[in-house]
Each structure stands twice: as structure tokens, then as C-alpha cells.
A tleap script that builds the chain and sets N, CA, C and O, in Angstrom:
source leaprc.protein.ff14SB
mol = sequence {
  NTHR SER ASP VAL LEU VAL SER GLU TRP ILE
  GLU THR TYR SER TRP ALA ASP GLY LEU SER
  HIE VAL ASP LEU ASP ALA ARG ARG GLU LEU
  SER ASP VAL LEU LEU ARG PHE TYR LEU ASP
  GLY LEU PHE ARG ASP GLY LEU MET GLN ALA
  ASP TRP HIE PRO GLY ASN VAL ARG PHE THR
  ARG GLU SER ARG PRO SER ILE ALA LEU PHE
  ASP PHE GLY SER VAL CYS ARG LEU SER GLN
  SER GLU ARG VAL ALA LEU VAL CARG
}
set mol.1.N position { 0.739 -1.133 0.094 }
set mol.1.CA position { -0.045 0.031 -0.033 }
set mol.1.C position { 0.885 1.180 0.031 }
set mol.1.O position { 2.100 0.983 0.055 }
set mol.2.N position { 0.372 2.384 0.059 }
set mol.2.CA position { 1.196 3.626 0.142 }
set mol.2.C position { 1.733 3.869 1.355 }
set mol.2.O position { 2.576 4.755 1.492 }
set mol.3.N position { 1.317 3.122 2.359 }
set mol.3.CA position { 1.819 3.367 3.709 }
set mol.3.C position { 3.043 2.412 4.221 }
set mol.3.O position { 3.468 2.374 5.376 }
set mol.4.N position { 3.525 1.635 3.091 }
set mol.4.CA position { 4.499 0.490 3.377 }
set mol.4.C position { 5.738 0.892 2.545 }
set mol.4.O position { 5.658 1.258 1.372 }
set mol.5.N position { 6.759 0.807 3.162 }
set mol.5.CA position { 8.115 1.107 2.429 }
set mol.5.C position { 8.818 -0.334 2.323 }
set mol.5.O position { 9.045 -0.989 3.340 }
set mol.6.N position { 9.111 -0.738 1.192 }
set mol.6.CA position { 9.867 -1.929 0.888 }
set mol.6.C position { 11.152 -1.681 0.027 }
set mol.6.O position { 11.180 -0.852 -0.882 }
set mol.7.N position { 12.084 -2.370 0.344 }
set mol.7.CA position { 13.341 -2.182 -0.494 }
set mol.7.C position { 13.320 -3.375 -1.558 }
set mol.7.O position { 13.994 -3.222 -2.577 }
set mol.8.N position { 12.651 -4.452 -1.400 }
set mol.8.CA position { 12.673 -5.522 -2.470 }
set mol.8.C position { 11.341 -6.124 -2.247 }
set mol.8.O position { 10.923 -6.337 -1.109 }
set mol.9.N position { 10.655 -6.407 -3.336 }
set mol.9.CA position { 9.343 -7.202 -3.376 }
set mol.9.C position { 9.714 -8.500 -3.519 }
set mol.9.O position { 10.450 -8.784 -4.463 }
set mol.10.N position { 9.250 -9.576 -2.561 }
set mol.10.CA position { 9.306 -10.957 -2.689 }
set mol.10.C position { 7.841 -11.537 -2.770 }
set mol.10.O position { 7.006 -11.203 -1.928 }
set mol.11.N position { 7.571 -12.319 -3.689 }
set mol.11.CA position { 6.299 -12.943 -3.682 }
set mol.11.C position { 6.295 -14.056 -2.693 }
set mol.11.O position { 7.139 -14.952 -2.728 }
set mol.12.N position { 5.354 -13.995 -1.822 }
set mol.12.CA position { 5.341 -14.886 -0.770 }
set mol.12.C position { 3.846 -15.328 -0.652 }
set mol.12.O position { 2.915 -14.776 -1.237 }
set mol.13.N position { 3.739 -16.509 0.270 }
set mol.13.CA position { 2.528 -17.055 0.472 }
set mol.13.C position { 2.247 -17.336 2.060 }
set mol.13.O position { 3.136 -17.743 2.808 }
set mol.14.N position { 1.067 -17.103 2.439 }
set mol.14.CA position { 0.693 -17.321 3.698 }
set mol.14.C position { 1.131 -18.792 4.311 }
set mol.14.O position { 1.517 -19.645 3.512 }
set mol.15.N position { 1.077 -19.077 5.635 }
set mol.15.CA position { 1.278 -20.377 6.167 }
set mol.15.C position { 0.309 -21.428 5.624 }
set mol.15.O position { 0.695 -22.524 5.219 }
set mol.16.N position { -1.017 -21.025 5.636 }
set mol.16.CA position { -1.986 -22.046 5.021 }
set mol.16.C position { -1.629 -22.296 3.488 }
set mol.16.O position { -1.390 -23.440 3.100 }
set mol.17.N position { -1.601 -21.281 2.687 }
set mol.17.CA position { -1.349 -21.409 1.358 }
set mol.17.C position { -0.053 -22.176 1.015 }
set mol.17.O position { -0.040 -23.132 0.240 }
set mol.18.N position { 1.050 -21.684 1.655 }
set mol.18.CA position { 2.348 -22.322 1.562 }
set mol.18.C position { 2.439 -23.628 1.920 }
set mol.18.O position { 3.098 -24.337 1.160 }
set mol.19.N position { 1.872 -24.218 3.036 }
set mol.19.CA position { 1.921 -25.588 3.524 }
set mol.19.C position { 1.025 -26.533 2.599 }
set mol.19.O position { 1.371 -27.703 2.434 }
set mol.20.N position { -0.100 -26.037 2.009 }
set mol.20.CA position { -1.004 -26.520 1.357 }
set mol.20.C position { -0.439 -27.067 -0.107 }
set mol.20.O position { -1.008 -27.956 -0.741 }
set mol.21.N position { 0.618 -26.478 -0.487 }
set mol.21.CA position { 1.383 -26.742 -1.761 }
set mol.21.C position { 2.558 -27.567 -1.561 }
set mol.21.O position { 3.188 -27.808 -2.590 }
set mol.22.N position { 3.004 -28.060 -0.476 }
set mol.22.CA position { 4.199 -28.849 -0.234 }
set mol.22.C position { 3.932 -30.142 0.409 }
set mol.22.O position { 3.029 -30.256 1.238 }
set mol.23.N position { 4.671 -31.100 0.065 }
set mol.23.CA position { 4.530 -32.488 0.550 }
set mol.23.C position { 5.218 -32.469 1.891 }
set mol.23.O position { 5.869 -31.482 2.233 }
set mol.24.N position { 5.077 -33.675 2.762 }
set mol.24.CA position { 5.550 -33.871 4.076 }
set mol.24.C position { 6.998 -33.670 4.141 }
set mol.24.O position { 7.484 -33.180 5.161 }
set mol.25.N position { 7.729 -34.001 3.155 }
set mol.25.CA position { 9.105 -33.914 3.271 }
set mol.25.C position { 9.575 -32.408 3.192 }
set mol.25.O position { 10.483 -31.982 3.906 }
set mol.26.N position { 8.957 -31.700 2.356 }
set mol.26.CA position { 9.142 -30.379 2.333 }
set mol.26.C position { 8.702 -29.478 3.700 }
set mol.26.O position { 9.304 -28.477 4.089 }
set mol.27.N position { 7.660 -30.001 4.252 }
set mol.27.CA position { 7.192 -29.295 5.474 }
set mol.27.C position { 8.236 -29.586 6.499 }
set mol.27.O position { 8.614 -28.675 7.236 }
set mol.28.N position { 8.738 -30.809 6.601 }
set mol.28.CA position { 9.784 -31.100 7.585 }
set mol.28.C position { 11.082 -30.184 7.290 }
set mol.28.O position { 11.672 -29.640 8.224 }
set mol.29.N position { 11.444 -30.058 6.134 }
set mol.29.CA position { 12.582 -29.345 5.724 }
set mol.29.C position { 12.206 -27.845 6.143 }
set mol.29.O position { 13.069 -27.225 6.766 }
set mol.30.N position { 11.117 -27.274 5.885 }
set mol.30.CA position { 10.766 -25.840 6.264 }
set mol.30.C position { 10.797 -25.742 7.822 }
set mol.30.O position { 11.272 -24.755 8.384 }
set mol.31.N position { 10.326 -26.696 8.429 }
set mol.31.CA position { 10.199 -26.640 9.995 }
set mol.31.C position { 11.678 -26.685 10.540 }
set mol.31.O position { 11.969 -26.025 11.537 }
set mol.32.N position { 12.602 -27.451 9.897 }
set mol.32.CA position { 13.997 -27.479 10.322 }
set mol.32.C position { 14.581 -26.309 10.069 }
set mol.32.O position { 15.313 -25.932 10.984 }
set mol.33.N position { 14.504 -25.508 9.021 }
set mol.33.CA position { 15.012 -24.275 8.618 }
set mol.33.C position { 14.639 -23.283 9.742 }
set mol.33.O position { 15.462 -22.572 10.320 }
set mol.34.N position { 13.346 -23.309 9.985 }
set mol.34.CA position { 12.879 -22.174 10.929 }
set mol.34.C position { 13.391 -22.591 12.253 }
set mol.34.O position { 13.726 -21.689 13.020 }
set mol.35.N position { 13.500 -23.793 12.628 }
set mol.35.CA position { 14.041 -24.063 14.063 }
set mol.35.C position { 15.544 -23.785 14.180 }
set mol.35.O position { 16.007 -23.316 15.220 }
set mol.36.N position { 16.214 -24.038 13.245 }
set mol.36.CA position { 17.649 -23.803 13.195 }
set mol.36.C position { 17.980 -22.230 13.186 }
set mol.36.O position { 18.915 -21.738 13.818 }
set mol.37.N position { 17.119 -21.541 12.413 }
set mol.37.CA position { 17.364 -20.001 12.314 }
set mol.37.C position { 17.051 -19.581 13.887 }
set mol.37.O position { 17.872 -18.890 14.490 }
set mol.38.N position { 16.001 -19.966 14.435 }
set mol.38.CA position { 15.636 -19.441 15.555 }
set mol.38.C position { 16.769 -19.937 16.734 }
set mol.38.O position { 17.252 -19.087 17.483 }
set mol.39.N position { 17.098 -21.156 16.827 }
set mol.39.CA position { 18.248 -21.541 17.704 }
set mol.39.C position { 19.542 -21.062 17.486 }
set mol.39.O position { 20.303 -20.778 18.410 }
set mol.40.N position { 19.853 -20.947 16.167 }
set mol.40.CA position { 21.277 -20.427 15.811 }
set mol.40.C position { 21.306 -18.936 16.293 }
set mol.40.O position { 22.286 -18.482 16.883 }
set mol.41.N position { 20.142 -18.164 16.005 }
set mol.41.CA position { 20.173 -16.777 16.335 }
set mol.41.C position { 20.237 -16.599 17.853 }
set mol.41.O position { 21.026 -15.808 18.369 }
set mol.42.N position { 19.444 -17.303 18.509 }
set mol.42.CA position { 19.201 -17.332 20.040 }
set mol.42.C position { 20.643 -17.623 20.739 }
set mol.42.O position { 21.216 -16.813 21.468 }
set mol.43.N position { 21.081 -18.781 20.430 }
set mol.43.CA position { 22.274 -19.306 21.077 }
set mol.43.C position { 23.707 -18.926 20.703 }
set mol.43.O position { 24.585 -18.687 21.532 }
set mol.44.N position { 23.875 -18.889 19.243 }
set mol.44.CA position { 25.142 -18.672 18.649 }
set mol.44.C position { 25.462 -17.107 18.580 }
set mol.44.O position { 26.548 -16.616 18.888 }
set mol.45.N position { 24.381 -16.425 18.141 }
set mol.45.CA position { 24.513 -14.964 17.830 }
set mol.45.C position { 23.928 -14.000 18.930 }
set mol.45.O position { 24.218 -12.805 18.977 }
set mol.46.N position { 23.031 -14.664 19.858 }
set mol.46.CA position { 22.439 -13.802 20.950 }
set mol.46.C position { 21.535 -12.821 20.437 }
set mol.46.O position { 21.326 -11.776 21.053 }
set mol.47.N position { 20.937 -13.116 19.248 }
set mol.47.CA position { 19.905 -12.185 18.561 }
set mol.47.C position { 18.660 -13.075 18.226 }
set mol.47.O position { 18.792 -14.262 17.927 }
set mol.48.N position { 17.627 -12.541 18.280 }
set mol.48.CA position { 16.328 -13.170 18.022 }
set mol.48.C position { 15.294 -12.074 17.511 }
set mol.48.O position { 15.030 -11.024 18.096 }
set mol.49.N position { 14.739 -12.538 16.262 }
set mol.49.CA position { 13.675 -11.814 15.746 }
set mol.49.C position { 12.643 -11.945 16.682 }
set mol.49.O position { 12.250 -13.090 16.902 }
set mol.50.N position { 12.006 -10.811 17.411 }
set mol.50.CA position { 11.211 -10.769 18.454 }
set mol.50.C position { 9.737 -10.642 18.180 }
set mol.50.O position { 8.904 -10.611 19.086 }
set mol.51.N position { 9.404 -10.559 16.733 }
set mol.51.CA position { 7.917 -10.356 16.417 }
set mol.51.C position { 7.536 -11.431 15.507 }
set mol.51.O position { 7.279 -11.212 14.323 }
set mol.52.N position { 7.491 -12.655 16.071 }
set mol.52.CA position { 7.112 -13.849 15.162 }
set mol.52.C position { 5.503 -13.904 15.144 }
set mol.52.O position { 4.743 -14.060 16.100 }
set mol.53.N position { 5.206 -13.731 13.789 }
set mol.53.CA position { 3.600 -14.035 13.578 }
set mol.53.C position { 3.609 -14.309 12.069 }
set mol.53.O position { 4.593 -14.058 11.373 }
set mol.54.N position { 2.504 -14.820 11.607 }
set mol.54.CA position { 2.502 -15.309 10.165 }
set mol.54.C position { 2.771 -14.296 9.056 }
set mol.54.O position { 3.197 -14.590 7.940 }
set mol.55.N position { 2.454 -12.991 9.516 }
set mol.55.CA position { 2.834 -11.893 8.493 }
set mol.55.C position { 4.324 -11.746 8.334 }
set mol.55.O position { 4.809 -11.399 7.257 }
set mol.56.N position { 5.009 -11.990 9.334 }
set mol.56.CA position { 6.470 -11.940 9.271 }
set mol.56.C position { 7.404 -13.099 8.849 }
set mol.56.O position { 8.605 -12.972 8.611 }
set mol.57.N position { 6.669 -14.278 8.786 }
set mol.57.CA position { 7.332 -15.562 8.450 }
set mol.57.C position { 6.287 -16.141 7.504 }
set mol.57.O position { 5.194 -16.580 7.861 }
set mol.58.N position { 6.827 -16.082 6.045 }
set mol.58.CA position { 6.020 -16.590 5.010 }
set mol.58.C position { 6.775 -17.567 4.149 }
set mol.58.O position { 7.939 -17.845 4.440 }
set mol.59.N position { 6.222 -18.065 3.179 }
set mol.59.CA position { 6.823 -19.107 2.344 }
set mol.59.C position { 7.018 -18.495 0.854 }
set mol.59.O position { 6.318 -17.594 0.393 }
set mol.60.N position { 8.018 -19.093 0.226 }
set mol.60.CA position { 8.163 -18.731 -1.197 }
set mol.60.C position { 8.085 -19.977 -1.955 }
set mol.60.O position { 8.176 -21.051 -1.360 }
set mol.61.N position { 7.918 -19.920 -3.260 }
set mol.61.CA position { 7.900 -21.130 -4.150 }
set mol.61.C position { 8.965 -20.831 -5.279 }
set mol.61.O position { 8.734 -20.245 -6.337 }
set mol.62.N position { 10.155 -21.338 -4.861 }
set mol.62.CA position { 11.164 -21.275 -5.780 }
set mol.62.C position { 11.450 -22.757 -6.259 }
set mol.62.O position { 10.518 -23.561 -6.306 }
set mol.63.N position { 12.516 -23.057 -6.553 }
set mol.63.CA position { 12.987 -24.473 -7.028 }
set mol.63.C position { 12.550 -25.575 -5.992 }
set mol.63.O position { 12.172 -26.698 -6.327 }
set mol.64.N position { 12.644 -25.128 -4.695 }
set mol.64.CA position { 12.180 -25.819 -3.660 }
set mol.64.C position { 11.545 -24.816 -2.631 }
set mol.64.O position { 11.813 -23.617 -2.691 }
set mol.65.N position { 10.738 -25.310 -1.731 }
set mol.65.CA position { 10.052 -24.375 -0.745 }
set mol.65.C position { 11.100 -23.635 -0.057 }
set mol.65.O position { 12.190 -24.179 0.121 }
set mol.66.N position { 10.882 -22.466 0.343 }
set mol.66.CA position { 11.835 -21.738 1.232 }
set mol.66.C position { 11.096 -20.739 2.090 }
set mol.66.O position { 9.885 -20.601 1.917 }
set mol.67.N position { 11.713 -20.057 2.970 }
set mol.67.CA position { 11.027 -19.236 3.979 }
set mol.67.C position { 11.625 -17.761 3.749 }
set mol.67.O position { 12.818 -17.515 3.571 }
set mol.68.N position { 10.560 -16.813 3.787 }
set mol.68.CA position { 11.004 -15.446 3.769 }
set mol.68.C position { 10.757 -14.804 5.110 }
set mol.68.O position { 9.613 -14.935 5.544 }
set mol.69.N position { 11.624 -14.131 5.848 }
set mol.69.CA position { 11.429 -13.648 6.921 }
set mol.69.C position { 11.363 -12.065 6.964 }
set mol.69.O position { 12.293 -11.488 6.399 }
set mol.70.N position { 10.513 -11.390 7.484 }
set mol.70.CA position { 10.325 -9.875 7.312 }
set mol.70.C position { 10.406 -9.395 8.600 }
set mol.70.O position { 10.276 -10.137 9.573 }
set mol.71.N position { 10.643 -8.014 8.697 }
set mol.71.CA position { 10.574 -7.053 9.783 }
set mol.71.C position { 11.360 -7.395 10.838 }
set mol.71.O position { 10.858 -8.032 11.765 }
set mol.72.N position { 12.622 -7.051 10.860 }
set mol.72.CA position { 13.647 -7.108 11.941 }
set mol.72.C position { 13.760 -5.816 12.759 }
set mol.72.O position { 14.808 -5.449 13.290 }
set mol.73.N position { 12.542 -5.129 12.818 }
set mol.73.CA position { 12.633 -3.870 13.675 }
set mol.73.C position { 12.641 -4.254 15.092 }
set mol.73.O position { 13.141 -3.463 15.892 }
set mol.74.N position { 12.176 -5.309 15.484 }
set mol.74.CA position { 12.019 -5.799 16.881 }
set mol.74.C position { 12.926 -7.068 17.029 }
set mol.74.O position { 12.600 -8.210 16.705 }
set mol.75.N position { 14.058 -6.698 17.545 }
set mol.75.CA position { 15.172 -7.765 17.709 }
set mol.75.C position { 15.401 -7.895 19.235 }
set mol.75.O position { 15.507 -6.886 19.932 }
set mol.76.N position { 15.475 -9.083 19.725 }
set mol.76.CA position { 15.878 -9.101 21.161 }
set mol.76.C position { 17.277 -9.590 21.266 }
set mol.76.O position { 17.649 -10.567 20.616 }
set mol.77.N position { 18.116 -8.890 22.122 }
set mol.77.CA position { 19.496 -9.339 22.201 }
set mol.77.C position { 19.675 -9.824 23.602 }
set mol.77.O position { 19.367 -9.198 24.616 }
set mol.78.N position { 20.212 -11.020 23.539 }
set mol.78.CA position { 20.627 -11.660 24.944 }
set mol.78.C position { 22.017 -11.667 25.086 }
set mol.78.O position { 22.827 -11.827 24.173 }
set mol.79.N position { 22.300 -11.455 26.475 }
set mol.79.CA position { 23.684 -11.541 27.098 }
set mol.79.C position { 24.130 -13.003 27.041 }
set mol.79.O position { 23.334 -13.930 26.897 }
set mol.80.N position { 25.449 -13.149 27.163 }
set mol.80.CA position { 26.015 -14.410 27.368 }
set mol.80.C position { 25.359 -15.236 28.622 }
set mol.80.O position { 25.020 -16.417 28.547 }
set mol.81.N position { 25.248 -14.476 29.697 }
set mol.81.CA position { 24.641 -15.145 30.840 }
set mol.81.C position { 23.146 -15.521 30.670 }
set mol.81.O position { 22.703 -16.502 31.268 }
set mol.82.N position { 22.383 -14.786 29.893 }
set mol.82.CA position { 21.105 -15.204 29.500 }
set mol.82.C position { 21.013 -16.468 28.717 }
set mol.82.O position { 20.214 -17.377 28.941 }
set mol.83.N position { 21.984 -16.432 27.700 }
set mol.83.CA position { 21.969 -17.686 26.766 }
set mol.83.C position { 22.374 -18.756 27.583 }
set mol.83.O position { 21.707 -19.780 27.437 }
set mol.84.N position { 23.364 -18.799 28.471 }
set mol.84.CA position { 23.765 -19.980 29.336 }
set mol.84.C position { 22.681 -20.294 30.302 }
set mol.84.O position { 22.682 -21.455 30.712 }
set mol.85.N position { 21.771 -19.514 30.742 }
set mol.85.CA position { 20.689 -19.805 31.624 }
set mol.85.C position { 19.607 -20.614 30.765 }
set mol.85.O position { 19.046 -21.608 31.226 }
set mol.86.N position { 19.380 -20.163 29.605 }
set mol.86.CA position { 18.467 -20.892 28.720 }
set mol.86.C position { 18.891 -22.259 28.410 }
set mol.86.O position { 18.095 -23.198 28.382 }
set mol.87.N position { 20.183 -22.375 28.171 }
set mol.87.CA position { 20.729 -23.730 27.858 }
set mol.87.C position { 20.580 -24.750 28.936 }
set mol.87.O position { 20.363 -25.942 28.720 }
set mol.88.N position { 20.729 -24.121 30.281 }
set mol.88.CA position { 20.561 -24.930 31.469 }
set mol.88.C position { 19.184 -25.500 31.705 }
set mol.88.O position { 18.967 -26.198 32.696 }
savepdb mol mol.pdb
quit
């Protein structure tokens, strides 16, 4: 819309639309990608996209299903001690 600024347009699909077009193996791959992104960001980098909702996590249809993540305006930064506490 006229109220949204974008630097690049990516054609994406909602969770329901995206998941309805992929088989079980692709769903598992997508869930693995999301989990690795979340855990690597949290424990390795100490950063986490803090605004998880279906509008910010969407799917693309390229040669294989992939994930598009939007809106990193809300990022949670964790200290080393917070990361260690979560691991425990």
C-alpha cells in the first residue's frame, strides 16, 4: 500500500497457502530451517527476531520451498549469561 516502504518485493504465500502446496518432506525441511534459524540466532548470535507472527514468516515457491522472514525492527538481544541460563 502507499503506507508501506519496501526495499525489495518478494512474492510470498501465507502459512496455510504455503503448506497446502508442499509435501510432508518439504514441510519437515521448512520446519527444520525455521528451528535452526531460531536456535542459531538465539544461542550462537545472541539475537532473535522478536516479532514472530504469520505476517513476518512466510513461504516462497522457488525451485524448492523456502522461507522469507520480514521485519527485523524488533530484535531481542541476549547476554552471554542469559544464553547460558536458557541452555541450562
